[in-house]
C-alpha positions as CSV (number, residue, x, y, z in Angstrom):
1,M,0.1,0.3,-0.3
2,P,1.9,3.1,-1.2
3,Q,-0.1,5.6,1.2
4,L,1.4,4.1,4.3
5,N,5.1,4.5,2.9
6,P,6.5,8.1,4.3
7,S,9.4,8.3,2.0
8,P,7.8,10.2,-0.9
9,W,5.9,12.7,1.0
10,L,7.5,13.1,4.2
11,S,10.5,14.7,3.3
12,M,8.3,17.2,0.9
13,M,6.2,18.2,3.9
14,L,9.3,18.9,6.5
15,I,10.8,20.7,3.6
16,A,8.0,22.9,2.9
17,W,7.1,23.4,6.8
18,L,10.7,24.5,7.3
19,A,10.9,26.9,4.4
20,L,7.6,28.4,5.8
21,S,8.8,28.9,9.4
22,L,12.3,29.8,9.1
23,I,12.2,31.8,5.8
24,I,9.0,33.0,4.8
25,Q,7.4,34.2,8.2
26,P,10.1,36.0,9.3
27,K,10.0,38.4,5.9
28,L,6.1,38.6,6.2
29,L,6.4,39.6,10.0
30,S,9.2,42.3,9.2
31,F,6.8,44.4,7.1
32,T,5.2,47.4,8.8
33,S,1.5,48.3,8.3
34,T,1.1,51.3,6.1
35,N,-1.4,52.7,8.5
36,P,-0.4,52.2,12.0
37,P,-3.3,52.5,14.4
38,S,-3.4,55.8,16.3
39,H,-3.7,56.3,19.9
40,K,-6.1,58.9,20.0
41,T,-9.3,59.1,21.9
42,P,-12.2,59.5,19.9
43,T,-14.2,62.6,20.2
44,P,-17.9,62.6,20.4
45,S,-19.8,63.7,17.4
46,K,-22.5,66.3,18.3
47,T,-26.0,65.2,16.4
48,T,-28.8,67.3,16.4
49,P,-32.5,65.7,16.0
50,W,-34.1,65.5,12.9
51,T,-36.7,68.2,12.4
52,W,-39.7,66.8,10.8
53,P,-41.4,69.0,8.5
54,W,-45.3,67.7,9.3
55,T,-45.1,67.8,13.0
């Protein structure tokens, strides 16, 4: 039964996992976001009630 033989796919899975965790992930995590979150306190907006013309 060839699906029980780990030799054809185990090495490729380990190489892909190592490439992802050692090479690709640090490169992706080093990017800075173009729009960093600001720490400003939100100002409450002043709302006026709607005046209905028929009341």
